[in-house]
KEFIVEX-109402 format. One line per field, with one value per residue (C-alpha): chain; residue in one letter; x, y, z. Coordinates in steps of 0.1 Angstrom, whole numbers, plus 2048, in hexadecimal, padded with zeros to 3 digits. Layout:
<atoms>
unit: (A,...) .
code: (A,...) .
X: (X,...) .
Y: (Y,...) .
Z: (Z,...) .
</atoms>
This chain:
<atoms>
unit: (A,A,A,A,A,A,A,A,A,A,A,A,A,A,A,A,A,A,A,A,A,A,A,A,A,A,A,A,A,A,A,A,A,A,A,A,A,A,A,A,A,A,A,A,A,A,A,A,A,A,A,A,A,A,A,A,A,A,A,A,A,A,A,A,A,A,A,A,A,A,A,A,A,A,A,A,A,A,A,A,A,A,A,A,A,A,A,A,A,A,A,A,A,A,A,A,A,A,A,A,A,A,A,A,A,A,A,A,A,A,A,A,A,A,A,A,A,A,A,A,A,A,A,A,A,A,A,A,A,A,A,A,A,A,A,A,A,A,A,A,A,A,A,A,A,A,A,A,A,A,A,A,A,A,A,A,A,A,A,A,A,A,A,A,A,A,A,A,A,A,A,A,A,A,A,A,A,A,A,A,A,A,A,A,A,A,A,A,A,A,A,A,A,A,A,A,A,A,A,A,A,A,A,A,A,A,A,A,A,A,A,A,A,A,A,A,A,A,A,A,A,A,A,A,A,A,A,A,A,A,A,A,A,A,A,A,A,A,A,A,A,A,A,A,A,A,A,A,A,A,A,A,A,A,A,A,A,A,A,A,A,A,A,A,A,A,A,A,A,A,A,A,A,A,A,A,A,A,A,A,A,A,A,A,A,A,A,A,A,A,A,A,A,A,A,A,A,A,A,A,A,A,A,A,A,A,A,A,A,A,A,A,A,A,A,A,A,A,A,A,A,A,A,A,A,A,A,A,A,A,A) .
code: (M,S,K,S,K,D,K,A,G,I,L,R,N,A,R,K,V,V,S,I,E,K,D,G,I,T,G,L,Q,K,R,F,Y,N,K,D,F,S,D,N,F,S,E,A,V,E,T,I,Y,K,C,R,G,K,V,V,V,T,G,I,G,K,S,G,I,I,A,Q,K,I,V,A,T,F,N,S,T,G,T,Y,S,I,F,L,H,S,G,D,S,V,H,G,D,L,G,I,L,R,K,D,D,V,V,L,I,I,S,K,S,G,D,S,S,E,I,K,Q,L,I,P,N,F,K,H,L,N,L,K,I,I,S,I,L,G,D,S,D,S,E,L,A,S,L,S,D,V,I,L,D,A,S,V,K,E,E,A,C,P,H,N,L,A,P,T,S,S,T,T,A,A,L,V,L,G,D,A,L,A,I,S,L,L,Q,M,R,E,F,T,S,E,N,F,A,F,V,H,P,G,G,S,L,G,K,R,L,L,L,K,V,E,D,I,M,T,K,E,D,D,I,P,I,V,K,V,N,S,N,L,K,D,I,I,Y,M,I,S,S,K,R,L,G,C,T,C,V,T,E,K,S,K,I,K,G,I,I,T,D,G,D,L,R,R,L,L,E,K,D,L,E,G,L,K,N,I,K,A,K,D,I,M,N,P,N,P,K,V,I,S,K,N,L,L,A,Y,S,A,L,E,I,M,E,K,N,K,I,T,Q,L,I,V,G,N,K,N,N,K,P,E,G,I,I,H,M,H,R,L,I,E,E,G,L) .
X: (66C,670,683,663,64F,668,668,685,676,655,665,67D,65C,64A,666,668,642,646,666,655,636,649,65E,63C,633,654,650,62D,63B,656,63B,62E,64D,644,630,61A,60F,60E,5F9,5DF,5DD,5D7,5BB,5AC,5AA,59C,582,576,576,560,549,525,51A,52C,54C,541,55E,560,575,574,585,5A0,5A0,57C,583,59E,581,56B,587,58C,566,567,584,574,553,564,57A,55D,55B,53A,540,530,53C,530,535,53D,52E,50C,50B,4FE,4E1,4D3,4ED,4F4,4D6,4EC,4FD,4F5,502,514,529,54D,55A,57B,583,59F,5AE,5CE,5CD,5B7,5A8,58C,56F,557,564,566,541,538,54B,52F,517,52F,534,50F,50A,52E,53C,561,574,592,5A7,5C1,5CF,5ED,5F0,5F0,5F1,5D1,5B1,5A0,5BB,5B1,58C,595,597,5B1,5CA,5DE,5FB,5FA,611,629,649,640,623,631,621,63E,62C,626,601,5ED,5E4,5FA,612,5FA,5DC,5F1,5FD,5D7,5CE,5E9,5DE,5BA,5C5,5D9,5B9,5A3,5BC,5C5,59F,59B,5B4,5A4,582,593,580,586,58A,566,55A,56C,55D,53A,53C,54B,533,537,55D,56F,57E,55C,552,570,569,541,536,52E,52F,508,502,50F,50E,4F6,4DA,4BE,4B1,4CD,4E9,4F2,4F2,4F6,4F6,516,505,4F8,503,519,4F9,4EB,50B,510,4EC,4F1,510,506,4E2,4EE,50A,523,53D,538,520,51F,51E,50A,500,4E3,4E4,506,523,53A,54C,54C,54D,559,559,57E,579,563,57B,597,57F,577,59D,5A5,585,56D,565,555,540,520,529,539,528,52F,542,55D,566,55E,579,570,581,572,579,559,555,539,520,529,54C,557,554,577,582,572,587,5A6,59F,597,5B8,5CD,5C0,5BD,597,579,55C,557,53A,529,520,50F,519,509,51E,500,505,4F6,503,51E,535,545,564,552,539,556,565,544,543,563,576) .
Y: (696,6A0,688,683,676,65D,639,63D,65C,64A,62D,643,655,636,627,646,643,622,629,646,631,615,62C,639,615,60D,62B,61E,5FC,60A,619,5F9,5F5,617,610,62D,624,5FD,604,61B,601,5E5,5FC,602,5DE,5D5,5F1,5E5,5C2,5C6,5DE,5D0,5E4,5EF,601,623,62D,651,666,681,682,669,660,657,640,62E,62D,61A,601,5FB,5F6,5DC,5CA,5CB,5BC,5A2,596,597,5B7,5C7,5EA,607,625,648,663,681,698,686,67F,69F,69A,67C,662,668,651,633,63A,625,627,606,612,619,636,632,654,656,677,682,6A8,6A0,6C3,6BB,6D0,6B4,69B,6B4,6BB,698,695,6A5,68B,66E,67D,681,65B,654,643,639,64C,63A,64F,647,66B,679,694,688,6AC,6B5,6C2,6A0,68D,6A1,698,670,656,641,651,63D,650,64B,669,666,679,682,67A,66B,688,69F,6BC,6AA,6B2,695,67A,65C,64F,65B,648,628,629,62E,612,5FD,605,5FC,5DA,5D4,5DC,5C5,5A8,5AB,5AA,58B,578,584,578,556,55E,540,53B,52C,54D,55F,548,54F,574,570,557,562,561,543,53F,53F,524,510,512,511,4FD,4DA,4BC,4B7,4DA,4D4,4AE,49D,48C,474,46A,47C,464,44C,429,407,3E5,3CE,3B7,3D3,3CF,3E6,3F5,400,40D,422,42F,439,44C,45D,466,475,488,484,46E,452,43D,42B,406,3F7,3D5,3D3,3FA,3FA,40A,3F1,405,421,420,43E,449,441,41D,419,428,410,3F3,3F9,3FC,3DA,3C3,3C3,3A1,39A,3B9,3A8,397,3B5,3BD,3DA,3C7,3BE,3E3,3F7,404,3F0,40A,42C,44B,452,472,47B,496,4A7,4AF,4CF,4D2,4DE,4BE,4AC,4C2,4B9,494,496,4A9,491,472,483,47B,490,47E,473,45C,46D,450,44E,43A,41B,41E,426,43F,464,476,47D,49C,4A7,4BE,4D3,4DC,4E5,4FB,50A,515,526,50E) .
Z: (C02,C26,C3E,C51,C32,C24,C2F,C47,C57,C5C,C6D,C82,C8F,C95,CA8,CBD,CC7,CD1,CE6,CF9,D00,D0A,D23,D30,D38,D47,D5F,D68,D6F,D87,D9B,DA6,DBB,DCD,DEC,DEA,DC4,DCC,DEC,DD7,DBA,DD4,DE4,DC2,DBB,DDD,DDB,DB8,DC4,DE1,DD0,DCE,DB1,D92,D88,D78,D5F,D53,D3F,D25,D02,CFC,D21,D1C,CFE,D18,D33,D18,D11,D35,D3B,D1F,D2E,D52,D44,D31,D4F,D6B,D77,D71,D64,D4F,D3C,D47,D2C,D41,D28,D25,D4A,D54,D3C,D4E,D4D,D73,D78,D73,D93,DB3,DD6,DD5,DB6,DB3,D9B,D86,D76,D5A,D54,D48,D56,D75,D6C,D55,D5C,D4F,D68,D84,D83,D89,DA9,DC0,DB1,DBA,DDD,DE3,DDF,DF3,DD5,DD8,DBD,DAD,D94,D79,D76,D63,D7C,DA2,DAE,D9C,DAA,DA0,DB3,DD4,DCF,DC8,DE2,DD0,DB8,D9C,D8E,D69,D60,D45,D3F,D1B,D00,CDF,CCF,CC3,CD2,CF2,CEF,CDF,CFD,CF2,D0A,D26,D19,D13,D39,D44,D2E,D3F,D61,D57,D4A,D6A,D7F,D6A,D69,D90,D95,D7F,D93,DB3,DA6,D9A,D78,D65,D3D,D3C,D4E,D31,D19,D29,D20,CFE,CEF,CCC,CC9,CC0,CE4,CF3,CDA,CE4,D08,D05,CE8,CEC,CD5,CDB,CCE,CAB,CA6,C8D,CA2,CA2,C7F,C6E,C7D,C62,C72,C61,C72,C72,C57,C40,C1D,C07,BF7,C18,C23,C06,C06,C2B,C25,C07,C15,C35,C26,C42,C32,C4A,C5A,C7D,C80,C9A,CAA,CC2,CBF,CCD,CBA,CA9,C91,C76,C51,C3F,C18,C1A,C25,C08,BF1,BFE,BFB,BD5,BCE,BDB,BD8,BBC,BBB,BDC,BDE,BE1,C00,C13,C33,C47,C62,C47,C3F,C5E,C75,C96,CAD,CA3,CB6,CCE,CDF,CFA,CEF,D11,D08,CF7,CD1,CD2,CE2,CC4,CAB,CBE,CBD,C97,C91,CA4,C92,C71,C6D,C65,C78,C9C,CA8,CC6,CDF,D01,D20,D11,CF2,CDD,CC0,CCA,CAC,C93,C93,C74,C6E,C58,C73,C89,C6E,C68,C8E,C8A,CA1) .
</atoms>
């Protein structure tokens, strides 16, 4: 087996790739202390921030893939963006361009013919052109309004051909733009959740107790003087493992199936005379329906319980929220 194919060789090659790409990012980081580069970066951020249209990001090949990722990051952090395929654009996709847009070009060589043929269309609409380039002396650089130098000393590819370090540098610059804009827009975690409603973070920040609580006729409720038979029936029929205990419609306590088990362990003689008030927890945890569902989960975990009563401002029960429902929602 050749040295490049054994385990040691594989790991040696992998470490070298990471090291080369790290050096590329280190070089990029140092550029932020260069006045020309930092001024250009600030101008790029300001230009996008003031844009009244959208950011049109374009690239070809692997740079095009990086462009698509930057678009996804922009859109998820508050900057309206769209990807323009430089090949398809000449077959009608240029129709997405509007006079208030800003163009962001990703190119390693700065000499891609597919990109250069788009420049007259951008210029015709007087669009600002920001370019993330691997060659700041390229023709594309001379046609851009703002240039961000994403050059690297070498690619991680042993032949110095396959874009590796260069695409990483371009991606990092795109992330730097996106996060700088996020902070300028004061884009909050709630804003982020709004555009990620299907993810666990979105649910944590958007899903409220009332969205998943048991409501109305499905709420298990007994009165303080309800007998044991009624209590057991209520807990069993509603299948939430608990029941609210009320007096004059106000929350007085909660009885769980655990309370029933403990009762049966210690008192079998006086069961006929047992009332709800005798076995209920008189200090139940109550939550508002307007709180986040994730808050309900935190309360349950902290108190090692699996149900919460949902009460209104008049201390009347409005629902029950169960740990199982929270688990189903992926919280």
